[in-house]
C-alpha positions, 0 to 999 in steps of 0.5 A: 438569509434563512435559506443561506443559513440553512444551506451552510448548516447542511454543508457543515452537518453532512459535509460537502464531499459526500461519503468518505472512502476507504483505503483497500486491504481485504485478504478475504477478497484476495483469496476468494476472487484473486482481484488484483489490489484487493491487498496492496502489492507486493505483499507476502499474501500474494505468494502461493504455498510453493512460493510462486506469485500467480501474476497471470491470474491477475492480468489479461495478457495476450496469449503466446506474447512476450509479456505472457512469457515474462510474467510466467518466468517472474511468477516462479520467484518466491520473493519480490524485486529490488526496484519494482513499484508498490501499488495501493488501492483506494475507493476514491480519489486522493488529494495529489498535493498530499503526496510527498516530494521525493526529498521530503518522503523520508521525513516524519511529515511524509504521507508515505514511508518506505521503510526497511523493517528487517529485524537485527539489520543495521538498515532497520528503520531506514526510509527510502525516498520515493516517487509517486503517481496516482491513477484515478482512472482504470488502465489496462492493468490497474484498477481505478484510484491506484497509487504507485510508489516507486523507490527513487532511482539510485536507491534500490532495496537490499537483497533478502530484506523485509520492507514495509510501505506505510500510508499515513493519515497525512494522505488526504482524500480529494474533498473526503476523508480516507478511512482505515480498512478493517484489517489495518484497524484490527492490526492496530488494535492487536488483532490479526486473522492471518497465520501466526507467522504472517501476523508477526510480520505486520506487528514487527513492521508496526513496531518499527514504524512506531520506533522511528516514525510515529504512532501506529494510529497514524497508519492508514494502510500498509504492506509488508514484503520480502526481497530476494537475491538477484 
């Protein structure tokens, strides 16, 4: 009996899933190592000064291949696409049942909010339904524990518009708690180490989230990016 009670105490005190883990957002690592998904993608932080997106520095693709040619062409764009997926990295596995179904992904109860945050746009505050897929294992081009979020077919993004994708506290870890990365923690506290114009993007996106979907303290992770004209 005493052994049983002691075991229950240990489980309650230390937790049954070991250490908790972080969602990933590390701008310094992106600048220092070019590691793909050290910052969610797409994100304006991936853009170089000339507006290009150095995709070939993130992926090991066969030389002189069609894929290499394709990445070289789209790397010259200074904006992101209207139908491409958004990727988030995690340090552990998420609970798949906490991902939203497409028909529920535009509600305030969704763990993922794909939001138009374009200031002075009639579309501002409008959420898009999404499909999701989690990759617990490393693939040829994605690190382990990657979450892909795709606009539902038939709901393309607007051209020349700013979007933010939010991961909320309704997303759960698989037996563990997902913790907010320091960069997002600082943003919520009103601090930002990026350029003033980049910081403003995030603060405006958080303002839109609070206006239409919930408290900023509900945000676990986020990304902000701008589409172009196709």
